[in-house]
N, C-alpha and C positions, 0 to 999 in steps of 0.2 A: 765173968763177962756174961751179961744177958743181952742178947742181940735181937734187934728188930729191923724191919724194913717196910717200905711203903707198899700199899696195895696197888696193883695194876691188873685188873681182870682176875684171872685164876693163877697168876704168877705165884701167889702165896703158897700154893700146894707144892710147886716145883722147888721153891727156895727152902721151904720147911723140910722137904725130903732131903735136900742136899745138906743143910746145916745140921739136922739131927743125926744124920749118918756120919757126920764129921765130929760128933760128940759135943756140939755146941748147945748151949741153953737158949732156946728160941722163945721170944715174947711176941706173939702175933697181935697186931693192933685189932681192935674190934672192926667188924665190917664197916666200911665207910657209910656215914649217916649224916643227917642234918647237923648233929653236934660236931662231927668232924669238920664240916664246912664252916660252922660258926667259929671254932677254934682257929682254923687255918686262916680265915679271912681277917680275924681280929689281930693276928700277929704276923701278917704278911704285907708287903707293899701293895698299895691300892691297885696298881696296874700290873702286878705279877699275874702270870697266866693261871688258869684254873688248876692244872696239875700241880703247880708249885704250892698252891693253897691247900689242896687236899693232902699232899705229902706232909706239910707242916701239921695239919690236924692229926694225921696218922702218928707222927712222932710224939706229939703232946699226949695223945691217948695212950700210946705205948709206955711213955714215961710214967704215967699214973699207975701202970701195971708192973712197974719195976724195971723196965728196960734201961740200960746204961750205955749201950753201943748201937749205932745205926749203920747198917750196910746199905750202900747206895751206889748205883752205877754212875759213871761219868760220861762225858761226851766232848766232842770237838766241833769247831765250825761256828757259823753265825748264830745257830740256835742257842737260846739262853740256858738250855738244859745243862750245858757244860759248866755253868756257874751256880747251879742249884745248891750243891753241897756247901760251897763256901759261904753263900749268902744265908742259907738256912742255919749253918753252924753259928754264924755271927748273931742271928736273931735269938737262937737258944741261949747263947752266952749273955746277951743283953737282958734276957728274962731271968738270968741267974740259974739256968738249968745246965747241969754238967752232963753232957752226953758226948761220947767220942764218936766221930764220923769216920768210917772206913770207906773210902771211895775207890771202886774198881774201875779204872779207866779202860777204854777199849784196848785189847791186846796189841793192835797195830800201832798204838801210840807209844806204849812203853811196856813191852812184855816183862822186862825185869822188874818193873815197879809192881805189876800185877802179881808176879810170882812172890815178891817179898811180902805183899799184903796178905796173900793167901797163907804163906808160912806164918805170919804173925797171928792169923786167926786160928790155924790148926795146931800150932805148937809142935809137938814131937811126932805127930802122925806121919806115916810114910806117904809118899806120892802115890803109891799103888792104892792106898785107902782113899785118897782124893779121887783117883780115876774111877774107882768102884762107885763111890758116892755120886760122882758126876753122871756116870752111866745110868744109875737108878733114877736120878732126877730127870735126866733126859728122856727116859722111858715114860715117866709121868707126863712130861711136857707133850710128847707125841700123842699119848693116849688122850689127853685133854683136847688137843686139836682135832683128833679123829672123831670123838663124840660130838664136839661142837660143830664141826662141818656137817655131820649128819643131822644135827638139830636144825641148823639153818636151812638145809635142803628140805627136810620133812615138815617143818613147822607150818608153812602155807599149804601143804598138801594133805596132811592128815585131818580126819574129821574131829579128833579130840586133841587139839594142840596142848591143852593144859595137862592132859595125861602124859603127853610126850615130855613136857617141861618137868613133870615130877620124876619121870624116868631119868632125865638128864641130871637133875639135882642129886638123885640117889647115886648115880654113877660117879659124879664128882666127889661125893662124900666117900664112896668106896675106894676111889683112886687115891684120895688123900690118906686113908687109913691103911691101904695095902702096904705090906712090909717086904714084898719081893716082886720081881718083874713078872713072874708067872701069874701072880694074883692080879696085877695091873692089867695084863693082857686078857685075863678071863673076864674082868669087868667090862672091857671094851667089847669083847665078843658077845657078852650077855646083852649089853645095851643095843648093839647093832641088830641082834636077833629080835629083841622085843620091839624095837622101834620100826623095823622093816615089816613086821607082821601087822601093824596097825592099819585099819581101813583108811583109804585115801579117797579124796575127791577125784572125779574124772577130768576136771578142768586143768589146764596147764597155767601156772601162775606167771605173772610178770616177773622179769629178772632185773634186779638193780645191783650195781656194783657199789661197794662202800670203800672209800679212800680217805686219806687224811693223816693227821698226827697220831702217832701210835697210842698214846695214853687215852685220848678221847675215843679212839676206835675200839680199844680193848677193854676199857673200864665202863661197865654198864651204868654205874652211878653218874659218871661224868657225862655220858651221852644220853642220859634219861631213858635208858633201856630202848634205844632206838631200833636195834635189831629185832627185839621182841615185838615192838609196835608194828614194824613193817611186816613181820611174819604173820601176825594176827590179822593184818589187813590184806593178807593173801599175796604177799610179795616174797619171792625167792631172793635172798640176800647172799651175795658172794663178797667176802671180805678180802681186801688186798694185803692186809698185814696179819700175820699169825704169830702166836707166842713162840713156837719152836723156831720159826724162821728168824725172829728177832734175837733169840738166845744164840742161835748158830752164827748170825752175822756179827753181833756186838760182843759176845762173851767168849765164843769159841773160834772167832776169827774166820768164819766161813769154812771150817774144815769139813763139815758134813754135807753130803749131797742130799738135799731134800727138795721137794717141789710142791709149791702151792700155786694155784693160778695167780698170775700177775706179780709174783715175787720178784722176777727179774725184768719186769717190763719198764724199768726206769730208762732203759735204752730207747724206748719209744717216745721219750720226752722231746727229743729233737724233732722238728726245728722249733718247737714252741718254747722250750727252756733248755739251754745248753750248759748252763753253769750250775755248780753246786751251791745251793742257797741255804744249806743247813737242814737239820731235822729230816723229815721225809718229804720235803717240798718237791724234789725232782721225781721221786717215786709216785707222788700223788698225780703229777701230770702224766707220767708214763703209763701208770695203771689206768687212768681215765681214758687215754687213747686206746689201751689194750681192751678195755671193756667195750668201747665204741666199735672197735674192729671185730669183736666177737658178737656184735648185734645185740648187746644188752639194751633194755628198754630205757634205762636212765642210770645216772651216777649221782651219788650223794657224797659230799665232802664234809668231814667232821674236823673241827679245829677249835682250839682254845681261843677265846677273844684275845687279840693283840699278838697272835702267833705269827711272826714275820715270815718264816718259810712257807706257811700255808697261805698267807696273804699274797705272796709272790706267785704261788701256784694258781691261786684263784684269779689272778689278773689275766691269765692266758685262757681261762675257761671260755670266754665268749668266742674266741677263735676256734677252739676245739668243737664247741657246740655247733658253730656254723659249718665247719668243714665236714663233720660227721652226722649232722642233723640229729643230735641226741640231746635230750633235756638234761640239764645239770642243776643241782641244788646244793647250796652251802649252808651249813649251820656253824655259826661262831658261838661257842658255849662258855658260860661262866656261872657263878653262883646266883645270878639274877635271871637266868633263863627260865621261861615259864613253860610248864608241861602242856598247858592248854594251847599255847601258841605253837609249840612244836607239833602237837597232834594235828592241829588245823593245817599247818603247812605241809605235813606229810600227806594228809588226805587230798589236799589240792594237787600236790605233785603226782600222786598216784592217778588221779583223774586225768592229769595232763599226759602222762606217759601211756595211759590206756588209750587216749585219743590218738596219740602218735602211732601206737601199735596198730590200731584199726585202720588208720590212714595208709600205713605201709602195706597192709594186706588188702587195701582197696575195699574195706568194709565201711559203709556209710553209717 
């Protein structure tokens, strides 16, 4: 069995640590590229969302490298993510490609089914070995989030952001290759020490909250490196969705107590949105309200084109913007999105929130 899985931000590091420590043969797809997009678009339904197409491209490139099994997360509710695996498997079959799809549904849907599929993957390994591998993968997930939070905070503040970016990339590589928890923690400490010693500007940057569908928020290729663009424009970005929080909620059943800003703010969605609409629609609304209550200068929503949960969330944005007097911007992204257009809209939005900020402070 040669197992692969789709890219979503830095999730590949965590899953590779888990699977290799379980003795599985991992085939990691190449980093998502224009070729990935071309393959995915060519073999996907026209109106499938961007994450679906990128996943298909990942699978086809992994197949070229010898992968024969796909590990995929499942889902429930109105979001089409719950049907990804079935549709993608049928597409592969129609292409004459034999790849087994192992879908791990959320534990709260069917814990027994998840347990059976894990047993199928690990064979005769003991559950204690599974627990140890999971703890190590979790350590890497938390390490990635820690260094990435620091990157987002410092990028608009340091005088040499590109040097900070290099430190971050080096830290990611070292986390990926670390073979024990102590080594992972040492990488984090080293990155924090180096980054915090970097010279900083005296000005305080604008603050923008980032909300939306998890894949387009976490995957830089899907959002055209929007976090980096904002940071280089002097904006402090706070993300509403984090890798470790997603793993905890969807794969570990929320067993672990972790805290990121806005993770639990879906409760703030009322009275704007009281119903579960699938995906992260309710969280998008709740976190937007949360950012407004924390006096952020603006909020940006990221969503794949045709994403129903995010379209529903977007529909209540005018009411939130009016009630809290906060500028909101939405990007619907697909393979036809243009980088120049995205950059222009970001620059215009930053000018707008800067004017709002000056107006609040009474500065003409």
